[in-house]
C-alpha positions in Angstrom: 4.4 -11.3 14.2 6.4 -8.3 13.3 8.1 -8.4 9.9 11.2 -6.3 9.0 10.5 -4.4 5.8 13.6 -2.2 5.9 14.8 -4.0 2.7 11.8 -2.9 0.7 12.4 -0.3 -2.0 11.6 0.7 -5.6 14.4 2.4 -7.5 11.9 3.9 -9.9 10.5 6.2 -7.1 13.5 8.5 -7.5 12.6 9.0 -11.2 8.8 9.0 -10.9 8.2 11.1 -7.7 9.8 14.3 -9.1 7.4 14.1 -12.1 4.3 13.0 -10.0 4.6 14.6 -6.6 1.1 13.3 -5.6 2.5 9.7 -5.6 5.2 10.8 -3.1 2.6 12.6 -1.0 0.4 9.6 -0.9 3.3 7.3 0.0 4.4 9.7 2.7 0.9 9.9 4.0 0.7 6.1 4.4 3.8 6.2 6.5 2.3 9.1 8.6 -0.7 6.9 9.1 1.4 4.1 10.6 2.3 1.9 7.6 5.4 -0.3 8.4 6.4 0.2 4.8 5.0 2.2 1.9 6.1 1.9 -1.7 5.2 2.6 -5.2 4.6 -0.7 -7.0 6.3 -1.2 -10.4 6.3 2.0 -12.4 3.6 3.7 -10.3 0.2 2.2 -11.1 -0.3 1.6 -7.3 1.1 2.9 -4.1 0.6 0.6 -1.1 1.2 0.5 2.6 1.8 -2.5 4.9 0.1 -2.2 8.2 0.4 -4.6 11.2 -3.2 -4.1 12.3 -6.3 -4.7 10.1 -8.4 -2.0 11.9 -5.7 0.6 11.8 -5.4 -0.1 8.0 -9.2 0.3 7.6 -9.2 3.6 9.6 -6.2 4.9 7.7 -7.8 4.0 4.3 -10.9 6.0 5.3 -8.8 9.1 6.3 -6.6 8.8 3.2 -9.7 8.5 1.0 -10.9 11.9 2.4 -7.4 13.5 1.9 -7.1 12.1 -1.7 -10.7 12.2 -3.0 -9.7 11.5 -6.6 -7.8 8.3 -5.7 -9.3 4.8 -5.2 -8.1 3.8 -1.7 -8.8 0.2 -0.7 -7.8 -1.7 2.4 -6.8 -5.2 1.4 -5.0 -8.1 3.1 -2.3 -10.5 2.0 -3.0 -14.2 1.6 -0.8 -17.2 1.9 -0.2 -19.7 -0.9 -2.9 -22.1 0.4 -5.6 -19.4 0.4 -4.5 -18.1 -2.9 -4.8 -21.6 -4.5 -8.2 -22.0 -2.9 -9.5 -18.7 -4.3 -8.1 -19.5 -7.8 -9.6 -23.0 -7.7 -13.0 -21.6 -6.8 -12.8 -19.1 -9.7 -13.3 -16.1 -7.4 
């Protein structure tokens, strides 16, 4: 179902974005592509977007990879605690 991500934020964006405008541009591009939320993680090693539809996320990733050719753009998915434990136990 729909999740409310209005609480999501990273205070470091206000410090990092003026120094690295490409990070802001990518974050904004994720929102333009339909991400429900888009944020810089931690101090900026990753910028991510949360999409409600897997296919939309894949299509967006392909378009963003073209727009940002020097970036590694990967569609991923979240996992719940059970699946995470299974993956860790299997050593994958």
